[in-house]
C-alpha positions in Angstrom: 0.0 0.0 0.0 1.1 3.5 -0.8 0.1 6.4 1.3 -0.1 10.2 0.3 -1.2 12.9 2.6 -1.9 16.4 1.1 -1.8 19.3 3.7 -3.2 22.7 2.8 -1.6 24.8 5.5 -4.1 27.0 7.2 -6.8 25.9 4.7 -9.6 25.5 7.4 -11.5 28.6 8.4 -14.5 30.2 10.2 -17.8 31.0 8.6 -17.7 34.5 6.8 -20.8 36.4 7.5 -20.8 38.5 4.5 -20.5 35.4 2.3 -23.7 33.6 3.7 -21.8 32.3 6.7 -19.8 29.9 4.5 -16.2 29.0 5.1 -13.5 29.3 2.5 -13.7 25.5 1.8 -17.5 25.9 1.2 -16.9 28.9 -1.2 -14.2 27.1 -3.2 -14.6 24.8 -6.3 -12.8 21.7 -5.0 -14.2 18.7 -6.9 -11.2 16.4 -6.1 -11.1 17.0 -2.5 -14.9 16.6 -2.4 -14.6 13.3 -4.2 -12.2 12.0 -1.5 -14.6 13.1 1.2 -17.7 11.7 -0.5 -16.2 8.3 -1.5 -14.1 8.0 1.6 -14.5 8.9 5.2 -14.1 12.1 7.3 -13.3 13.3 10.8 -11.6 16.0 12.7 -8.0 16.3 13.9 -7.0 18.1 17.1 -3.4 19.0 15.7 -2.6 21.4 18.5 -2.6 19.9 22.0 -3.9 21.8 25.0 -1.2 24.3 26.4 0.5 24.8 23.0 0.5 27.8 20.7 -1.4 27.1 17.3 1.8 27.0 15.1 2.6 25.0 12.0 5.5 23.5 13.8 3.4 21.9 16.6 0.5 21.0 14.1 2.7 19.4 11.5 4.6 17.4 14.0 1.3 16.2 15.1 0.1 15.2 11.7 3.4 13.3 11.0 2.8 11.2 14.2 5.3 13.0 16.6 3.4 14.1 19.8 4.4 17.7 20.5 4.3 16.9 24.2 7.3 14.7 23.7 9.1 16.0 20.6 8.5 19.8 20.6 11.2 22.3 21.8 10.6 25.2 19.4 10.3 26.0 15.8 13.8 27.2 15.3 15.5 23.8 15.9 13.3 22.2 13.3 14.3 24.7 10.7 17.9 24.2 11.7 17.6 20.6 10.6 16.5 21.9 7.2 19.3 24.3 6.7 21.8 21.7 7.8 22.8 23.4 11.1 23.9 20.9 13.8 23.1 22.5 17.1 25.5 22.3 20.0 25.0 22.0 23.6 23.4 25.3 24.8 22.6 26.6 21.3 19.3 28.2 20.9 17.9 28.4 17.4 15.6 31.2 16.5 13.5 31.9 13.3 14.7 35.1 12.0 12.2 36.9 9.8 13.0 39.8 7.5 10.0 42.1 8.2 8.9 45.6 7.1 8.8 48.2 9.9 7.1 51.5 9.4 6.7 54.5 11.8 7.4 52.2 14.7 4.9 49.5 13.6 5.2 45.9 12.2 3.8 46.6 8.7 4.5 43.2 7.1 5.9 40.0 8.6 7.2 38.9 5.2 8.5 42.1 3.6 6.0 41.5 0.7 7.2 38.0 0.3 10.6 39.2 -0.5 12.6 36.8 -2.9 15.2 34.5 -1.5 17.9 36.2 -3.6 17.1 39.6 -2.1 16.7 38.5 1.5 20.0 36.5 1.3 21.8 39.7 0.5 20.2 41.4 3.6 20.9 38.5 5.9 24.6 38.6 4.7 24.7 42.3 5.6 23.3 41.7 9.0 25.6 38.8 9.6 28.6 41.1 8.8 27.2 43.7 11.2 26.9 41.8 14.5 29.3 39.6 16.4 26.6 37.9 18.5 25.4 34.5 17.4 25.3 33.3 13.9 22.9 33.8 11.0 22.0 31.3 8.4 20.0 32.2 5.0 16.7 30.3 4.3 13.9 30.8 1.9 12.2 34.2 1.2 11.8 36.0 4.4 12.4 33.0 6.7 16.0 32.8 8.1 17.8 31.2 11.1 19.8 32.7 13.9 21.7 30.6 16.5 22.6 32.0 19.9 24.3 30.1 22.8 23.0 30.7 26.2 20.0 30.1 28.6 16.6 29.7 26.9 14.5 32.0 29.0 13.2 34.1 26.1 9.5 35.0 25.4 9.1 35.9 21.8 6.2 37.0 19.7 5.6 35.6 16.1 5.4 38.7 13.8 2.4 37.5 11.8 0.4 37.7 15.1 1.1 41.3 15.6 1.0 43.0 12.3 -0.1 46.7 12.8 1.1 46.7 16.3 4.0 48.7 17.8 7.5 47.1 17.6 8.1 48.4 21.2 5.2 46.4 22.6 6.2 43.2 21.2 9.9 43.0 21.9 11.6 39.8 23.4 11.2 39.4 27.2 13.5 37.3 29.5 17.0 37.2 30.7 19.5 38.7 28.3 16.6 39.9 26.0 18.2 43.3 25.8 21.0 41.9 23.7 18.6 40.5 21.0 16.3 43.4 21.1 19.1 45.8 20.5 20.1 43.6 17.5 16.5 43.8 16.1 16.2 47.5 16.6 19.6 48.3 15.2 19.0 46.2 12.1 16.7 48.9 10.7 19.6 51.4 10.6 21.7 48.7 8.8 19.1 47.6 6.2 17.1 50.9 5.5 19.6 52.1 2.9 20.5 48.7 1.4 20.5 48.6 -2.4 18.1 45.8 -2.2 15.6 47.9 -0.2 16.1 51.1 -2.4 15.2 49.0 -5.3 12.2 47.5 -3.7 10.9 50.9 -2.6 11.4 52.3 -6.1 9.3 49.4 -7.4 6.5 50.1 -4.9 7.3 46.9 -2.8 7.7 46.7 1.0 11.4 46.9 2.0 12.9 44.1 4.2 14.2 46.7 6.7 14.3 44.8 10.1 15.0 41.3 11.6 12.6 39.6 14.0 13.6 36.8 16.3 11.0 34.2 17.4 10.2 30.4 17.6 13.4 29.8 19.7 14.3 26.3 21.1 17.1 23.8 21.6 17.9 20.7 19.6 15.2 18.2 19.2 15.7 14.4 19.0 13.2 12.4 16.9 12.8 8.6 16.2 13.3 7.9 12.5 9.9 7.7 10.7 10.6 4.3 9.2 11.3 2.8 12.7 8.3 4.5 14.2 5.8 3.5 11.5 7.4 0.6 9.6 7.3 2.4 6.3 9.8 4.7 4.5 8.4 8.2 4.2 9.2 11.5 2.3 8.1 15.0 2.5 7.6 17.7 -0.1 7.5 21.4 0.9 8.9 24.7 0.1 9.1 25.6 3.7 12.2 25.0 6.0 10.1 24.1 8.9 8.5 21.1 7.2 11.7 20.1 5.5 13.3 20.3 8.9 10.7 17.9 10.5 11.5 15.6 7.6 15.2 15.7 8.1 14.8 15.3 11.9 12.6 12.1 11.3 15.3 10.8 8.8 12.6 11.1 5.9 13.3 11.6 2.3 13.2 15.5 1.8 12.3 16.0 -1.8 13.1 19.4 -3.3 10.9 20.6 -6.1 12.1 23.5 -8.5 9.9 26.5 -8.3 8.4 25.6 -5.0 8.1 29.0 -3.3 5.8 28.7 -0.2 3.5 31.2 -1.8 0.6 31.5 -4.2 3.0 31.1 -7.2 4.5 27.8 -6.1 4.9 24.8 -8.6 1.8 22.8 -7.7 2.3 20.4 -10.6 5.8 19.8 -9.7 4.9 18.8 -6.2 2.4 16.2 -7.6 4.8 14.8 -10.0 7.8 14.6 -7.7 5.5 13.0 -5.1 4.5 10.3 -7.7 8.2 9.7 -8.6 9.0 9.5 -4.9 6.5 6.7 -4.4 8.8 4.4 -6.3 11.0 4.1 -3.4 8.9 5.5 -0.6 5.8 4.0 1.1 4.4 7.4 2.4 4.7 11.0 1.0 3.6 14.1 2.8 2.9 17.0 0.4 2.7 20.4 2.1 1.3 23.6 0.5 1.9 26.8 2.2 -0.2 29.1 0.0 -3.6 29.1 1.9 -1.9 29.9 5.1 -0.1 33.0 3.5 -3.5 34.2 2.1 -5.1 33.7 5.6 -2.5 35.9 7.3 -3.0 38.4 4.6 -6.8 38.4 5.2 -7.3 38.0 1.5 -10.4 35.9 0.9 -10.0 35.6 -3.0 -6.3 34.7 -2.7 -7.2 31.9 -0.2 -10.0 30.6 -2.5 -7.5 30.6 -5.4 -4.8 28.8 -3.4 -7.2 26.1 -2.3 -8.7 25.7 -5.9 -5.1 25.4 -7.3 -4.3 22.9 -4.6 -7.4 20.9 -5.5 -6.9 21.0 -9.3 -3.1 21.1 -9.7 -2.0 18.8 -7.0 -4.9 16.6 -5.8 -6.6 16.2 -9.2 -3.1 15.5 -10.9 -2.4 13.0 -8.1 -5.6 11.1 -8.5 -5.4 11.0 -12.4 -2.1 9.4 -12.2 -2.5 7.2 -9.2 -5.5 5.5 -10.9 -3.3 4.4 -13.8 -0.1 3.6 -11.7 -1.1 0.1 -10.5 -0.5 1.1 -6.9 -2.8 0.2 -4.1 -3.1 3.6 -2.5 -4.7 5.5 0.3 -4.9 9.3 0.1 -5.5 11.8 2.9 -6.4 15.6 2.8 -5.9 17.7 5.9 -5.2 21.2 7.0 -2.6 21.6 9.8 -4.6 24.4 11.6 -7.1 27.0 10.6 -5.8 30.5 9.5 -9.2 32.4 9.4 -9.6 35.4 7.1 -11.3 37.2 10.0 -8.4 36.9 12.5 -5.4 36.6 10.1 -3.5 34.2 12.3 -3.5 30.6 13.4 -6.2 29.3 15.8 -6.1 25.9 17.6 -9.6 24.6 16.5 -9.7 21.0 15.1 -9.3 20.7 11.3 -11.2 18.5 8.9 -9.6 15.4 7.3 -10.7 13.0 4.7 -9.2 9.6 3.8 -10.0 7.7 0.6 -9.0 4.3 -0.9 -11.0 1.7 -2.8 -11.0 -0.3 0.4 -12.6 2.3 2.6 -16.4 2.3 2.9 -17.9 5.6 2.5 -19.4 7.3 5.5 -21.7 9.4 3.3 -19.9 12.7 3.7 -21.0 15.0 0.9 -17.9 17.2 0.5 -14.6 18.3 2.2 -15.8 20.9 4.7 -15.5 21.8 8.3 -19.3 21.0 8.9 -19.1 17.6 7.2 -16.0 16.6 9.1 -17.8 17.0 12.4 -20.4 14.3 11.3 -17.7 12.0 9.9 -17.2 8.4 10.8 -13.7 8.9 12.4 -14.9 11.5 14.9 -12.5 13.7 16.7 -9.0 12.2 17.1 -5.7 13.6 18.3 -3.3 14.8 15.4 -0.5 12.4 16.5 -2.9 9.5 16.0 -3.5 10.3 12.2 -0.7 8.1 10.7 -1.8 5.1 12.6 -5.5 5.7 11.6 -4.3 6.1 7.9 -2.4 2.6 8.0 -5.5 0.8 9.3 
């Protein structure tokens, strides 16, 4: 049996009053996901355990079978795995965003989804300017900073406080002054950088400040193959998901043109997944675009991201799997909701659907939050999902 799970990051949502109290999934044209729900069975996943923040790190660990209560130390260490940074004793890995600051406010957590080439130049300049810790370039606005010391920091994700004052959301804890000073001084370093002058001239948000968050120490994970008795792979543009894959000793598959945004290479993710099934039993395909649209509060963009995911990934997979000769089981899930209304992650359960020709339909009508509540599988913990998939 071959197993494929497609995760639309942040895809679940709340009913939108001005659109007839329908969710984004209900507003989207998603015939392939609806087929999986209708011909298969549905349920809800509690991907964020009680006491944890609703982050993609916690949620995706859960979906892949790693209970955050045992395996989670922070987002930064997972991204360190992806970049190939081996953390030493006492090292604290932080996510380092390149953000847009304007008039003392956090204007944009992603600097207008700055390109990797541009942000790498900015991180290089930052690295040359400070002698505290070490910076590592990542993808787009997402980078890594490693600092050795006591992990007593309390940090705020920038996507949770867009429009708020920088001064109200600085790091708290012992030695926080050191890191806060670096973040505040970074604007002086970056504001006149040629990359930002060019972006401003083009009407784009500049990447004029760094922002530390998601800190944690090295995490140790059992290999996926030992934990679940099957060889697995992951496909994502996002360092976090790749990092979970590396930490779990999974096959991390890089797809050309995968961006972590609305312009990602959807078809490439489907095609590379099918190719990877030749030597893997399980493939996890992660698509970030719905989450980014949710953070932006952009309903039309989120609908487009979900419809592209349905047609260009799920539909393409189904068409080719049916002629592949594989016995297969396919699952559709969101890691957490990122509702248009609140523009950030929430910890509500998410809908999932599982289909194979050996699963008896539970008479779900379509892939939506409401239908999932009535599904045969009921409400289960996220870390139980892989075991359920294998049954």
